[in-house]
Structures are given as C-alpha cells and as structure tokens.
C-alpha positions in Angstrom: 0.0 -0.1 0.0 1.4 3.4 -0.9 2.0 5.9 1.8 -0.7 8.2 0.5 -3.3 5.3 0.6 -2.1 4.6 4.1 -2.4 8.2 5.2 -5.9 8.5 3.7 -7.0 5.3 5.3 -5.6 6.4 8.7 -7.2 9.8 8.6 -10.6 8.2 7.7 -10.3 5.5 10.4 -9.4 8.1 13.1 -12.3 10.5 12.1 -15.0 8.0 11.5 -14.3 4.5 13.0 -15.8 2.9 9.9 -17.3 -0.5 9.8 -16.2 -0.7 6.2 -13.5 1.3 4.4 -12.1 0.7 0.9 -9.7 3.2 -0.5 -8.5 2.8 -4.1 -5.8 4.7 -6.0 -7.4 5.3 -9.5 -4.6 7.6 -10.7 -3.6 5.1 -13.5 -7.1 5.7 -15.1 -6.3 9.4 -15.4 -2.8 9.3 -17.0 -2.4 12.4 -19.1 -5.2 14.2 -17.3 -4.3 18.0 -16.6 -4.8 17.4 -12.8 -2.5 14.4 -12.7 0.5 16.4 -13.9 1.1 18.0 -10.6 1.6 14.6 -8.9 -1.6 14.6 -7.0 -3.7 11.5 -7.4 -7.2 10.3 -8.1 -8.8 8.3 -5.4 -12.1 6.5 -4.6 -13.5 5.8 -1.1 -16.3 3.6 0.0 -16.9 4.1 3.8 -19.6 3.0 6.1 -19.9 4.7 9.4 -22.4 5.4 12.1 -21.1 9.0 12.0 -23.0 9.5 8.7 -26.5 8.5 10.1 -29.0 11.3 9.6 -26.6 13.4 7.4 -27.2 14.4 3.8 -24.9 13.4 1.1 -23.4 16.8 1.0 -22.7 16.7 4.8 -21.0 13.4 4.5 -18.8 14.6 1.6 -17.8 17.7 3.5 -17.0 15.6 6.7 -14.7 13.3 4.6 -13.0 16.4 3.0 -12.5 17.8 6.5 -11.1 14.6 7.8 -8.5 14.4 5.0 -7.6 18.1 5.6 -4.5 19.4 3.9 -4.2 16.2 1.8 -7.0 17.7 -0.3 -4.6 20.3 -1.6 -1.3 18.5 -1.4 -2.0 14.9 -2.4 -5.4 14.5 -3.8 -6.6 15.9 -7.1 -9.9 14.0 -7.3 -11.8 11.9 -4.8 -14.9 9.8 -5.5 -16.8 9.2 -2.4 -19.5 6.7 -1.4 -20.4 7.3 2.3 -23.2 5.4 3.9 -24.5 4.8 7.5 -24.7 1.2 8.5 -27.7 -0.5 7.1 -28.1 1.7 4.1 -28.1 0.1 0.7 -25.1 0.3 -1.6 
C-alpha cells in the first residue's frame, strides 16, 4: 500500500471508526489528465460509518474532506466518495 493510501486510510479511520472502508488509487485511469500532472492522485473511497447517520450526502462529503484536511490540496486531485451509514443500501 502506498504511503498516500495509508495516510488517507488512517485519517478516515481516526475520524469515523468505519465498519467498512475501501480506498483505491485510481490515478492510473487518469494518466495524461491535466490534474494528474502536478503529482496529486485520483482516489475513490467507500466508507460506512455510524457517524453518517442522519446526514445528507453533502454533509457526508464535507466531513470526509475535513477529515482529509491538507491532503485535499497536497496529495489528492480528485476523490470519488461513497459514504453510507450502517444498514443503508449500496
């Protein structure tokens, strides 16, 4: 696992204590993309946490961005997020 993936995973685990967390580096799918030239990556996250219960999709995404903090400007160019509370369908 790359250090970026590990840092993303650690930040999300610390913030949300998820029951499910999958973090993928999708950067290879965006080779040649203008945003990939600066070295930041494209990632996808699937996260299930009780912390998302009762929150809108927008609030969940904002919470994930906040948990990742500075990495959103230094390491991550694009982030696809699937954030659910336990028991919610995929």
